[in-house]
N, C-alpha and C positions, 0 to 999 in steps of 0.2 A: 503494499500499499504507500503509494505518496504522501509524504507530512506535511498538508497544507490542512487548513482552519475548514474549510469543503468537506474534504475525504472525510474526517473524523466526526462530522457532523453526518455523513451519511452512514461512516460506522456506528453514530448512536444508535441512528432510527433504528439498524437491521440489528446490534447487538444488545443494546442498551437502549431499548424502547421504553421505559418507565423514566430514565434520564432527560428523553429529547422531547416525552410529551410530555414535562415538568417546566422545559425550557430553558433548557445547558443548551446552551451551545457555543464552540473556539470559538475564538477572536484571534489567536495569534501563537505563532508556533516559528521555536529555532532551538535549533540544540542545547543554548543554556532556557532557555524562560518558556512557560506554557500560562495563553491568557486566556480565561473563560469566562464568560455572564449567563447569569439568570438573572430574570424580574421576577418579582412579587406580586402574582394574579391569583385569584379565584381558586385554583385547578393546585396553588401550591404555597395554599397559607396553612397557618396553625390556630389552633380559638383564642388565640392572643393577638390578630391582628397581625403577624408579619406571617415571613418564609419560615416552612418548617425545620426544622434541623436537617430534615436528611435529605432537604434538597439542597443544600449546604457543602451538606458533604458530597454527594454525587459529584457538585460540581468542584471543587477542592479534590476532590479525586482525581475526576479526569485530569488536571491539570499534572497531576503529578506522574498518570499514569499512562500517558502521555508520552513524554520525554522520556518514561524507563523504554517503548512502545521505543520509539522514536530512535534512541542510544543503542538499542538494539539491533534498532534493524541495517543502524549504519556498521555496528559492528561486523556484520556478513556471519555472525555465527547464529545457532543454533542453540535462545536459551529461552528457559521460561520467569514465568516472570509472577508473583502472587501477592497480595498486600495484606500480612503475617498478627500485625495489629493496628492498632489510630486513636489517637484522640481529639477530641477537640472542647474547645475552650470560645464562651459565647460573648461578647462585651456590652456590642448593643443588637436592639430589634432589627432585623433585615426586612430592611422597603426601599422601594425600588428597585431598582439594577442592582446589584451586587455585581461586584469586577472579584475571580480567583485568581489570585497570581501567585506558579512556583517560576522560582531562581535558580533549581537547582539540578541544572543541567554538568557540573562538572563534578559532583558528585558521581550520581549514577554513571556518568562518564570511566571516570576513576573504578566506579567497583564491577562492572560488564567489563573494562581489561582486565579487575586482580580477580574473578572466576573463571575467563578463560585461560589466568594464563596458569590456574591453581586448582583447574576444573575442579573445584568444591563452592559452597553455595556462596553467597554475600548477599547481608543485609546493611539497610539503609532508613536512615529515616528522611521522610520529604517533609515540607514543610509549603499551608497553602495559606494565603493571610486574604480573606474577603471583606475589602470597600467599601464603602452604599456614594453614593454618586456624589457625597458632601465633599468622600474621601475618608473620612474616617470609619477606621474596622473595628466590623461588627461579630467581625469571627477570626477563629487560630484554627488552621486544620495542620495533624501531622499523621503521615499513614508510616509505618514500619512496612517495608520492601524488600521480600526476599526476591532472587534470580541466582541463576545456575544455568549449567552447562545444559542440556538434551544426553 
């Protein structure tokens, strides 16, 4: 798969339809950074008139997972990936359009190189920060990914 926002959004439709229907969309991807957005709407709300936490987690996970997929493809090797753990911190009600950004591409690249060199699995924590339209942080999500050469 080519790594562009439109290709990733098509991937969402077929492989992660719940994220797609909740409005999660990739906006930008490079070897170092991935950005995704989701807008608070009736479909993804919670009873407190803000975005449901799981919708935020889907958008945040996409930014980290897309970077892992990007770096795996770049390596040219057959490498498995799996979320092993996650944690989140919510600091403000998520209303309006929320933008999630992960800037951990170099961490992933290093882990991929290490798993290829050693043949053993590697685990790495990746962070995605969610901010609202005013630039205020609404959530911070961390995902522990496991990568291993197949």
